Structures are given as structure tokens and as C-alpha cells.
Phi, psi and omega in degrees: 000143177299156178302132181256131181244152182292134179259134177273147179301134177084358180294135175269103183289152177088354181241332186226186181278138176254119187269163175104184181215150180270185183273348179075021181286130177272134179264111180264337177244139184305133176269128183258122181242126178270129180257124184236115176268140177271007182249140173252007185277137172297137180079015181298132176290332177294312178293322178298321179297321180287325174299321179294321176299317179299317181290332184259011184305135180288167176304139179089000180236131172249118182254125181246127180271121177285130185234020184253014186304313185287346181269351182289135175285166177296138180292134177240113187305326183279354183254074186283340179237069186289150177267001182295128184297329180293324179289317178300320179293318177302310183297322179296316182292320179293317178298321184286338183282145173279335181202165181226135176242123179257152171211115189223147171279175173255139177226124180054039175080009182209198176288147170301144182302327181295321179287319177300322177299316177301312182296322178300323181292344180266354185293307185296324182274347178066026185296331181268354184296126178074006183266133177296132179221158172208169174215153182246137175251115182260005182289165176297155181310131177088000181245154177091005184293329178295315177295320179301314182294318181294318180295319178300319180297312183294317180296324175294321181295320183276359175080021176290154178264098181281119190275351171230153182284010179180191183287152167266121184268123178223090185299131178225116177275158182298328181284356180274349183271123182278175180297341178274002179081008180252159175265119185279345182298121182297330177302317181290317179301316180295317181297315181294322177297319180294324177295318177297320178298317179299313180298316180299325180295333183270354179285128180302143179297139179283144180249000000 
């Protein structure tokens, strides 16, 4: 695996120097990273960024894009063991993942309700507890801070291991998304690959 370097919160990857050093862990077994978009909109730049991450995944990493956000029922606090298949599938995928990468828009100054609903469904089962996570903000400079703050709060509450102290910023404009749903800009591809490398580096070595 390429050398993984520590990413600072708010760093625009692909444009500048990324400081720090990784642990140097070699991945001998594929690391599985679940990609979760907070958008249900067709043509979402957030989802496009994650598709691009999947396509640009480094050797030793398998990136899976979660596509069940819109199928999740509303969270009911008293229903901790729901029989709904979409919830069972979500929990299975999160448990199976070694790490999780989020990418979400901001809606009304906070997280979209659909993503908050997804996160609520993971509280009772503890699927995110102790799991390395990170998130990417693809919004224009100065936007998305409300969603960033809300996501940081929720991830801290569920006990996820956030590998950067804030979002990794990788700006993606709507015109950057091609007809295949991918971002063709090499800067974005490189940035998303580096985030996956960072997450893979934080996964404990298998024994």
C-alpha cells in the first residue's frame, strides 16, 4: 500500500502538502470500507465523490457504496430489533465493514434527515462503536459547516473512531460529474484515494 499520511481537518487534498506520517501497517487482507452518502438526490456530488472513491480504491481496499438510504423506515426508539429488511441490511453492512467513509450535504443548517435517521438506527446495535470513520465535505468553501458539526457530534456519541478532527475538504462542482456518475478530475480521484488509504491505515491489523 502507498505511504499513508495524516490528513488535517479542512485540508484540500490534491492541491497541497499533507503533513504527518502513518503507522506503516501493511494490509495483507483486503480492508473493506463502507461508503455512505447523505444525499438521496439524483446527480448528487456527494454520491459522485463516493463512486469516484470506489473506482479509485487503492490496492488492498474494497470500497462498497451503500445504496439503501431512501429505503430505511423512520427510526423508532422503542423498536431496537426491527424486522424491516432495510434496517437489517444496514446493520449487516456496517458490522461487516472495517471502516466507514461518509460524504453528506447540509440541509437546513444540519444533517439531512435521511442520514440522521440512518445513524439513529446504528445507536442501539453499536455497529459504529470503535470503528474508524472519516467524512468528506465536497461543498464550496465556507459551506457545509452545520452538517460537519452535527456529524461530528453524532459520531462521537456512537463511539466511532474519527480519524481526522474534522472533515476532509474536496470541492466538487456539479459540472464535474460525468454521465457515468463519476468525477473525472484527477485531483478529486487522488484525494478520495488518499482518504481511503488513511482509513485503511487505521484499521487494526488482523491476527
